[in-house]
N, C-alpha and C positions, 0 to 999 in steps of 0.2 A: 279330527273335526274341521268341520268347515269354519272358515273365517272371512269375515267380509271386510269391505272397505267403507269407513263412514266419512263422508265429507260435509263439513258444517261452514256454511258462509255468513255473512252478514256484516254490516257496517259497524263503525268503532263503538265499543262498549255496550254492544246489544247482550253480552253475557256468555259469549261464544267459549272464552278460554276456560272459565271456571266450569261450565258445563260440559265441554270437551273432556276436560281432565277426570271430572268423576264418573262420565260415560264409560271412559277408557278403563277407568280402575275396576268398575262394575263388571265389565266384560272380560278383563285380562287382556286389552289390547294396550298397544303403545299409543300415547298422545302426542301428535306432532302439532306445535304450535308455530305455523309458518309466519305469523306476523312477529314472532319473537326472532325469528331468523332475520327478517328486514330491518328490525330495530337494532339487532345487533351490528349489521353492516353500517348501518346510520350512524350509530355511536361511535364506529372506527373513523368513519369521515368526519363527523365533528371533532374527533380528538387529533385527528390529523390537520385541522383547521382549514379543510377544503372548502371553496364556497359550493352551495348546494348545486350550482350551475355547472360547475368545473366536470364536464361529461368526460372529457379523456382521462383527467387525472384519476377520476371516480373508479373509471373502468379499470384502468391499471392496479387500483387499489383493490378492487373486487378480486382480481385474478390472484392476488397473492393472500387473500384472507380466507381464514378457515374458521366456518362456523359450524357449532356442533351443539346437537340436543341430547342430554343425558339425565337419567333418573336416578337421583341419588339421595338416599335416606328419605324414600317415600316423596320426594319432591322434582319435579322438572327443573333442570338447571340447563342455562344457556352459555355457551363458552365461545370466546372470539380467540384464536391463536391459542388455545390451552388455557385462557385465563376466564373465572367466573365473571360474568357481567350480569347475572341475572337480575339484581337490584337495578342497577344502572341504567339499562334499557328502558325504564318505565318514567324517566324523568320527563317534565314538560318540553324541555329541549329537544329530546328525540322524539316525542309525539309529535311535536311541530314539524319536524323534518323529515319524517320517515316516508310521507306520502310522495313527496319529492323524490326520494332515492329510489323507491318502489317502483316509480314510473318509467325508470330508465330501462329500455329493452334489454341490455346486456344484464342488468342486474337480475331481471326477472327470468332471463334464460338459464342463468346459472343456478339460480335458487329452485325453479321448477325441476331442472335435472336431478337436483339432490333429494327434492321431496318425492319425485317419482320412485328413486332407488329406495327410499325409506318405506315406501307403500307395497313394494313388490311382496307377493304371497299374501296380502290381505292381514287382517289383525289389527288394524290400524284407526286411528281417529285422527283426520286431519282438519284444521280449522283456519280460516283466512278469508281472503276476499274473492278469489277466484278459483277455488278448489275444485268445485262442481262443474265450472265452465271452461276451465283452461287446464288446470295440473291434472285432475283424474276426472275427465268428463264420463267415463265408465263406471264410476263409483256406484257400489250396489245400493246404498242409502244416501240421499241428499237432503240436507236441512238447511233452510234459510232462515236464520233469526233475526227478528226485527225488535224495536222497541222505539216509543217516542222519546224525542230529543232530551225532553226534562229529565226522564228516568233514566236516560244514559248518562246524562251529565252527574246525577246524584250518584249513580253507580261509580264513576270515574273518580268523583272526589273522594268516596270512602277509599276506593283502592290507593289512591295518593296519600291520602291521610294516614292508612296503616302503613306507609312507607316513610312517613315523617315529613311529608311534602304538601303544605297547606296552598291550596288556590281558590279562589273566589268561583261558586258555581255559575255565576253569570257568564264569566270568562271561558268556562268549560264549555258552556252551550254554544258559544259562538265558535271555538275551536272545533267542536264536533260537527257543526253545519258547514263549516270551511272544509273538514277533511270529508264529509259526505259528498260534497260539491267536487272536490278535485278526485277523488276515489272513483265517482261515477261517470266524470268526464273525460279522464285520461285515455290516450291513444291506444295504449297497451293494457290488456287484461281489466278491462273496467270493472269496476263492482256491479254485478247483477245477478238476478236469480236464474238459476236454470230451469229450463222449461220442465224438467220433472222433478225439481225440488220440491218439497214440503215445506210450506212458509210456517212459521212458529212465531207468533207474536208474544214475547215475553214481559211486555209492560207492565202487566199485574200479576205475573207468575213467579213463585217462588222457585228458588233453584231446584228443590226436590222435586217439584212438578215438572219443570223442564227435562231435568234428568230422566225421570219416569217416562216421560211422553218418548224420548229419543230411543231409550233401551227398550222399550215396548215394540217400537218400530223395528229395531234392529232385530230383535227376536223373531218379529213376522217374517223378515227378510231370510233369516237363518232357517225357519222352517218351511221355506218353498222350495 
């Protein structure tokens, strides 16, 4: 049976992870949260107490770090060097630091290599910032998810609250704006929409509606 590669890109808190996970489940595909991979490495850098600008030290650390995504008990889990860090990678400290770590060319080179391996043979839903433009430019279906900053801050606040972390919504608005600026202007693999991507504004859409839209587009591709 034919299986396609689905790339979902977009800025922080646009709803990519939840939507991609549910789309993958419906289609019976593997969900690959590439942002979680960068967050996992960022967590290790922070735990090693390395300055974010210490490029040489971070490169050495990257070379000896094993990041793995795995599905356990119906949930996606993230492991660093064999330890489950799924919850820890969502802290505000990691969120503030991940854009800097992911901007390093050597970090992206390693991560892109691993992501392409995971996508071989199709049957995957990858989500991140540069899947359709850099990681898998030949993906069968490309979706670029966007949402206004206020809605994204609201979603991020809810996500953090569910993890027991309370953050003022106005602070999140500023952090998201800063993250957008960093991601869009970085020299290596900047955040941008692929020319052949379908833009999906999720500002006023339910998760169910987002999932249905992408699943229907995937079925169209499967039937061509």
